[in-house]
N, C-alpha and C positions, 0 to 999 in steps of 0.2 A: 775873633770875629769883629769885623768893622761895623760899628753902629750905624754908619751912613747907608748901609744896605737895607736898613729897616725903617719903616714908617712907625710913628708912635701916635696912638690915639688914646686920649684919656677919657675914661667914663667915670662919672661921680660915684657909681656904686661898685665898680670893679677895679678901679685904679688904672695903672699903665698896662696897655696891651701891645705886644710886639707882633707886627705883621710884615711879611715879605714885601719889599718895595715894588717888585715886578707886577704885583696884582693891583688891579684897579679896585679901589675900595670906596664904597658909598656908606654914608651914615644914615641909619633908618631908625624909626621909632619902634617901640614895643607893641606894634599892632600892624595888621595887614590891611587895615582900612585907610586908604589915602586921605580921605576927608578928615579922619581923626589925626593922622600923622602930621598934618599941617598946623594943628592947633598947638598952642604953647603949653608948657608944663609937662610934656611927655619926655621921659629920659630917652636919649638917642644912643644907639650902639652901632659899632662898625660891623659890616656884613658884606660878604662877597655877593655880587649880583648874579642872577641867573644868566647863563651863557646863551640859552635859547629855550624855546618851548616846542614840545612835540605832542601830537595826539597819539596815544597808545590805545589800540582797539583789541578787545578780546571777547571770546564767545562766552555768553552768560546763559546758563541753563534756565529755562522757564518752567517751573514746576506746577504752576496753578493758572487757571483761566482768570482773566480780569473780572473783578466783582467788587461790589461795595454795598454795605448795609448802612442805613442811616440812623439806627437806634443802638445805643449801648445797653448791655454788653454784647449784643448780637444774638441771632437765632441759629442754632446748629442745623436745623432741618433745611435751611436755605444755603448752607455752605456747599460749595462744589470744588473738589470732591469732599465727601463727608470726612471729618476727622476720624482716625482709627482709634477707637476707645478701648479695645482689648485685643490681646493676642490669644486666639483660641488654643494655641499650643501650650499656654501657661496653665498649670494645674495648681489649685489651692492645696494647702497642707495644714489647714486649721490654725494658722498663726494667730488669728483674731477670733477664735471660736466663741460665739455667744457674747461678744462685746457689742457695745452700742456706740456709734460714731455720728457726730454732727458734722456735716460737710456744707459749708456755705459756698454758694456758687456751684452746687453739685449737679445742676440740671444738665450741664454741657461742658465741653472742653476738658480741661484737666480734672475738674471736679467730678464729672461723669466717669472718667476713667478710674479715678480713685474709688468712687462708689462701687463700680464693677469689681475692682480688685479686692476691696474689703469684703464684698459679698462672697467672692470666691474663697476667701480665707475664713468665712464663717461668721461675719459680723452683720448685724442689722444696722441700717443707715437712716439718717434723717437728712433730707435734702432741703436746704433753705435757699430760696432763689427770689428773684425780683418779680417778673411777670411772664417768663417764657414757659407758659403752661404746656405747650405741645412738646417741647424738649423734656420738661420735667416728667410728663406722663410716660414718655418713651423710656426714660431712665428708670422710673419706678417699675414699669412692666418687665424690664430686663433683669433688674435686681430680684424681683419676685420669681422670675424664670430660673434664676440661679439658686433659688430655695431660701431666700432671706426676706425679711420684712423691710419695707421702705415707707417712711412717712414723709409726705410733701408738705412744706410750709412756705407759702408765697407772701412776700412783702409784709411779714408780721414780726414785730419785735419780741413777741412772746415765744420765741423758738425754744428756749430752755424749758419753760413751763410746760409746753406741749410735749416735749420730749420726755420729761419726767412723768407726765400723766400717762403717756403711751407705753414707755419702756421701764420706768422706775429707776433708771440710772444713766450715767454718761461716763464712758471710758475714754473716748477720744474726741477732741475738738480740732477740726481742720478749718482754719480760716483761709479761705481761698478766693473770695469775691473781690472784684476790682473793676475799675474803669480806667481808660486812658484816652487822651485826645492829642493827636499829633499837631504841633504848632512849630513853625519855622523859627520863631524868636520868642524870647521871654516877654517881649513887648506885646505879643499877640495873645498872651494868656490873661484872660479877664479875671477879675476878683471872683466872679461867680464860678468859673471853671476851677480855679485854684481851690475854692472852698468845697465844691462838689467832689473833687478828686481826693482831697484829704479826709473829708467826712466819710466817703465810701471806703477808701483804702486803708486808712489808719484808725479813725474813730470807730468804724465798724468792728475792726479787730479788737480794739480796746474794750468796747462795751460787751462784745460776745464773751471775752475772757472773764470780765467781771461777773457776768450773769451765770456762767457755767462753773466758775471756781468753787462756789460753796458745795457743789455736788461731785466734784472730782476727788478721788481717793488716791492713796499711795499706789503707784503703778499706772496711773492715768497719764495720758500724753496730750500735749498741745502742739500742733504743727501749723506753722505760719508760712504762707506762700509769699516769698519775697521775689527777687528777680536778678538776673545778671546785670540789669541796669543799675542796681544798687552798688555794684563793684566797678563797672567800666564806664558808667554814665551813658546818656543818650541825648544828643543835642536837640532832638525834636520831641523828646518826651521829658522835659525838665521837671514838671510838677509830678508826673508819674514816678520818675526816678527818685525824686525826693521822698515820696511816700514809701517807696520800697527800701530806701536807706533807713527811714524811720522804723519800718517793720523789722529790719535787721537788728537795729539797736534795741528795739522792744524785745525781740526774741532773746538776745543775749542777756539783757538786764533781768527779764522775767525769769529766765532759767536760774539765775543766782538767787532770786527771792523765793523760788519754789523748791529748791533742791532739798531743803530740810523737811518739806512735806512729802517728799518722794514722788513729786510730779515732774516729769521731764518736759522740757520745752525746746523744740528744735525747729528748723526751717528747711525749705526747699527753694532754691533759686534757679528756676528754669531759664533756658535761653529762648530762642524763637521757636514757639510751638504752634502748630496749626490748629487754631481754635476759632470760634465765632468772633472773638475779640479782634482778630486780625482784619477781616474785611469790614468790621465795624469801626476800625481806627484809621486804616491806611487807604489811600486812593486805589482805584482799580489797577492802575499801572504799577504801583508799588507792590500790590498783592501778588502780581504775576511772578515777581522775583523774590518773594519772601523766603529768606534763608540762604539764597544764593547771591543776592546783591543787596536787597533791603534786609537789614539785620543779618548780614553775612557772617557765617561762622566757618571754622576750619573744615568741618565735615561737608560744607557746601550743600546743606539741605535743612529744611525745617524739621524739627522733631514732631512726633505724633504723641498725643496724650497718653497712650498706653505705655510709651517709653519712659514716662515720668512717674506714673503711678506706683511702680515698685519702691520708689524712694519713700513714699508715704506709708506703704505697708511696712517697710523696714523700721521706720521711725515710730510707728504705732505699736509694733510688736516687741516681744521680749528680746529679740535679736539685738536691739539697740539699748539694752538695759544700762550700759555704761556710757551712754552718750546724752548730754544735755548742753544746750547753748550752742549747738553746732548747726551747720547748714550744708546740705548736699547740693551738687551742681550738675544736673542733667542739662548741659548747655551746648552740646555739639562741638566740644573741644576748646571752647574759650577758656584760657588760663587766667584765673582771677587772683590766685594766691590769697584767698580770703578764708 
């Protein structure tokens, strides 16, 4: 081969690169931002330029009407259409008979679906929530309709104490509460938002575990809600994704420290699920295509809370007796290899 038929470009990090001479080659920086590319000190690499640009149009399903709520974490009674919290065709089989479960964020969304599923399996539930009283009362009424007890605790840090006073034991702790705020850049995330997101999503889990742990016995279960964003990231939910990554690490590490006590610690990492948190986070236009374009997944739809709840039943029951430190992924087909 004649070396004159090749161009040579040297890059300080990669050495000599051989490229065919007939191609027009430009040298570009390690960034797509032209303003940054012109600045000095950025390594330059050879790259073929685009030949042209085309606009590709495709049909996008619109599953939801435009809507937005201005308060986190959102109110379920305002969501249109209402999230589907249970599948009436699913019948309980006593997997959690007479157990007591604390579910944070249990007034709506995934937490409500978990409360209903636990009640169907024979458990009494404690619903800890912020201030969504109407949603909480609706959840309580339905749990009682299913034949189980439901204790509501709003905005009170003495959740464990009240649970012990009412039921005398704790068998399952589900950490499920969260907030998220969409921001287009890390530069838009204020110190106040960062602090609020971590205090709610991470510190809240940590303190709930510390408070409940003295009352948990061998066979008890801790289940933490993380997210698909902990695995694949989210450019518009940087701080939220970081908290979910922290929850993942907390779940794995805590499982190792609890294994000798016979307490299992696992997690659930949902994908895009239709809950009040969605219209409370995204713009009305983004909500319209949630699951099909916004937070798109291979199944091309958002999941419903009742589709996630069986994961929590499994992890709380004896069916998962040989599992700890693991995470289940009801995420609409997103492959995370996690």
